[in-house]
N, C-alpha and C positions, 0 to 999 in steps of 0.2 A: 690405750695402754700407758701405764705409769712406770717408767724405768724397768720394763720387762714384766710387770705384773698387770694382768688384765683388769680393766674397769670392772667393778662389782666383785672384786676378788674375795672379800670377806663373806658376802652372801653365797658365793660359789662354793666355798669350803665349809659353809654351815656355821660360821661364828656370828655372834650378835654384837652390834655396835651399841655401846651404852651412851656415848657422848660424841657428837660430831658426825662425820660421814665417811663412806667408803671412797676409794679412788673413783673418779668419774670423768668422762670426756666432756661433760657439761660445764666443768669449771676451768677448762683450758689446761694449762701446764701443771701437772702434779709433781714435777721433778723435785720440788723442795718440800713435799708433803711426806709425813710419816704416819704410821698407825702405831699407837702406843697402847700397851695393855695396862690394866688397872694396877698391877704390881709396880710397874715403872712409874706410874703417876704418883703412887704413894711414896716411893723411894725419893723422888724428886721434890715431894712436898707440894705438888700443884693440885689444888682441889678442882681446878678447871684449866687444863693445859691447852685448850684451843687457842691458837694464836701466839703461843709462847715460841721462843726460838731456842734451839739447842745448839 
């Protein structure tokens, strides 16, 4: 579970991940992780936001 969201949340609700990964118990603590949509990525001007800090 990641801050109240179950692991595999995106798959569970039927969305597709374009870049990166869903929340997962395999990666330890997800508390600092976010899932960003493509519109937010474009607004922030990040062609590859993986690893960026907000």
